[in-house]
C-alpha positions in Angstrom: 0.0 0.0 -0.1 3.0 1.9 0.3 3.8 2.0 -3.0 0.7 3.2 -4.3 0.8 5.9 -1.8 3.6 7.4 -3.4 2.2 7.1 -6.4 -0.4 8.8 -5.8 2.1 11.4 -3.7 3.9 12.0 -7.4 0.8 12.0 -9.9 -0.2 15.1 -7.4 2.5 17.3 -8.6 2.3 15.2 -12.4 -1.1 16.7 -12.3 -0.8 20.1 -10.9 2.7 20.5 -13.1 -0.1 19.6 -16.6 -2.6 22.1 -15.0 0.2 24.8 -14.9 0.8 24.6 -17.8 -2.4 24.6 -19.6 -2.9 27.0 -17.0 -0.5 29.7 -18.6 -1.3 28.8 -22.1 -4.9 29.5 -22.0 -4.4 33.0 -20.3 -1.5 34.1 -23.4 -4.2 32.1 -25.9 -7.5 32.9 -24.8 -7.8 37.0 -26.9 -7.9 34.3 -29.9 -4.6 35.3 -31.5 -3.5 31.8 -30.9 -4.8 28.5 -32.7 -5.1 26.3 -30.6 -3.3 23.3 -32.2 -3.3 19.2 -31.8 -1.5 19.7 -29.0 -3.4 21.9 -26.7 -6.3 19.0 -27.4 -3.9 16.4 -26.0 -1.9 18.6 -23.2 -5.9 18.9 -21.9 -7.0 15.1 -22.2 -3.6 14.5 -20.6 -4.8 16.7 -17.3 -8.0 15.0 -17.8 -7.0 11.7 -17.8 -3.7 12.2 -15.2 -7.1 14.1 -12.7 -8.9 10.8 -13.5 -5.9 8.1 -12.5 -5.9 10.2 -9.2 -9.4 9.0 -8.5 -8.8 5.8 -9.0 -5.5 6.0 -6.8 -7.2 7.7 -3.9 -10.8 5.2 -3.8 -7.7 2.6 -3.4 -6.0 4.6 -0.8 -9.7 5.8 0.7 -10.7 2.0 1.1 -7.4 -0.3 1.9 -7.2 2.9 4.8 -10.6 2.3 6.6 -11.2 6.3 5.8 -14.8 4.9 4.7 -15.4 3.5 7.6 -15.8 6.7 9.7 -18.9 6.9 7.9 -20.2 5.6 10.8 -20.5 7.6 13.3 -19.8 11.1 11.3 -20.8 13.0 14.9 -17.1 12.0 16.0 -15.4 12.0 12.8 -16.4 15.9 11.7 -15.8 17.2 15.7 -12.2 15.5 15.0 -9.5 17.5 12.0 -7.6 15.0 10.6 -10.9 12.5 10.4 -13.1 15.3 8.4 -10.3 15.9 5.9 -10.1 12.8 5.0 -13.2 11.2 5.5 -15.0 14.2 3.8 -13.1 17.5 2.9 -10.2 15.7 0.8 -12.8 13.3 -1.3 -15.3 16.1 -1.7 -12.9 19.0 -3.1 -10.9 16.5 -5.4 -14.0 14.6 -6.9 -15.4 18.4 -7.3 -12.3 19.4 -9.3 -12.0 15.9 -11.2 -15.2 16.8 -11.8 -14.4 21.0 -12.8 -11.4 19.2 -15.1 -13.5 17.3 -17.3 -16.3 20.0 -17.5 -13.3 22.6 -18.3 -12.4 20.0 -21.3 -15.9 18.6 -22.8 -16.4 22.1 -22.9 -13.3 23.6 -25.0 -13.9 21.0 -27.9 -17.5 22.2 -27.9 -16.1 25.7 -28.7 -15.8 27.3 -31.5 -13.3 29.2 -32.0 -9.8 28.6 -30.2 -10.4 31.8 -28.4 -13.6 30.3 -26.8 -11.3 27.1 -26.0 -8.7 28.4 -24.1 -11.2 30.3 -22.0 -13.4 27.4 -20.7 -9.7 26.0 -20.3 -8.6 28.6 -18.2 -11.5 28.9 -16.6 -12.7 25.3 -15.9 -8.8 24.3 -14.6 -8.0 27.6 -12.7 -11.5 26.4 -11.2 -9.8 23.3 -9.8 -6.2 23.8 -9.5 -7.4 26.8 -6.7 -9.8 23.4 -5.0 -6.7 21.1 -5.5 -4.5 23.6 -3.5 -7.2 23.7 -0.6 -7.5 20.5 -0.8 -4.4 19.1 -0.8 -2.0 17.8 2.8 0.5 20.2 2.6 3.6 19.6 4.9 3.1 22.6 6.8 -0.5 20.9 8.2 1.7 18.9 10.3 -1.6 17.4 11.8 -2.4 15.4 8.3 1.6 14.2 8.0 1.8 13.8 5.1 5.1 15.3 3.1 6.1 17.1 -0.7 6.1 13.8 -1.9 
């Protein structure tokens, strides 16, 4: 299980990097002067694939670590900050971020103009990145006990 946790931790940085590249490219290109190229399409697709892979790995960790059992006593879970984070907050926020990434990917494909495609990526991936940053178990949150990798 340690390998899966390390994989999940490593993949988060790959996902964040893909998202940052997509967001920066979209911010620069939203004016519509830059064409939306096949490499842009592939990057957004790979970002969505990485997000969904993170979800699958996260669900495996969630079930194998027993976090799902905390739903049986939600009163106690909600009073404990660490249990609440892993049982409710991290899970909910990351699923929401993945939904936003998926929406951004789908909506960008449906846009007629290159500027519109970039705008959808900028909006939806930007919102998803904010949520991901808020839901990460950062090393300075010592009560969560996670490092950078």
